C-alpha positions, 0 to 999 in steps of 0.5 A: 544703889547709885542713881544715874544722873544724866544730862537734862535738856535745857527747859525754860522755867516759870519764876517760880521754878516750875517747867514752863508750858510749851506752846499756847495752850491745850486745845479745847476738849470736846465737852467744851466744844459741845457745851459752847455748841449747846450754848449757841443753840440756846442763844448764849454765844455767837450764833456761827457755832450753832451749825456746821457751816458756821463752824467752818466759818470760825474755823478759817475753812470758809471765807465770809462771803462763802459763809454769807452764801450758805446762810442765804442758800439756807433761808432760800430752802426754807422759804421754798419749803414754806411756800410749798406748804412741805414739812421742815427737813428737821421736824420738831417732836409732836406736841401732846397738846392741840394747837390752834393752827390759822388757815391760809389766807384766801387767794382771792383777797389782798393778804391771799395774793401777797402770800401767792406772789411771795411763794411764786418768787420763793419758787422762783428764786430756788429753782435758779439758785439750783441751776447755779449750784448744778452748774458748780457739779454734782458733788459741789451740789451734794456737799452743800445741800447736806452742809447747809440743809442737813447741818453734816460735816464735810468728809475730807479735803475733797468735800470741803473743796466741793463746798467751796466751789458750791458755795462760790458758784451761789456767791457768784450767782447772788453777786456776793463776791468781789473776786474771780476764782 
């Protein structure tokens, strides 16, 4: 039985004779990406891999100004929740051991007045930022809240664009941007 010999396309070869690999290499495996994200959460890699906002920044989907605005929004929400003495959005598991909790300072004392002033400033900042985000539109507000507060991935190009609009509105509100859209 004869083999049919056909013409092969011209291939580039390595010095040892093997076929050369095409492109810049394979995409990272999903398990590798998950390991990197877990390592970031443990503090072993850059912190941007630990959140969806950071992942979007590292992927080049949002710029540094928008990333900074998203981080500031996340911190603003955390201060607001602490000022209202509200539980965190993603509470940790309840420990079996009872821990000693300290009582808040007396409002009539100096530390109590400082704490009250800090809480009032956090509530005021959150309300002003909410107005700026509300002006960007309902979809932008929802997507910014879901990505920054609940660490969810924006679904599709429309939500990614709305995230950009919402974060840009916050960046303009906090005077973090140099350019206008």
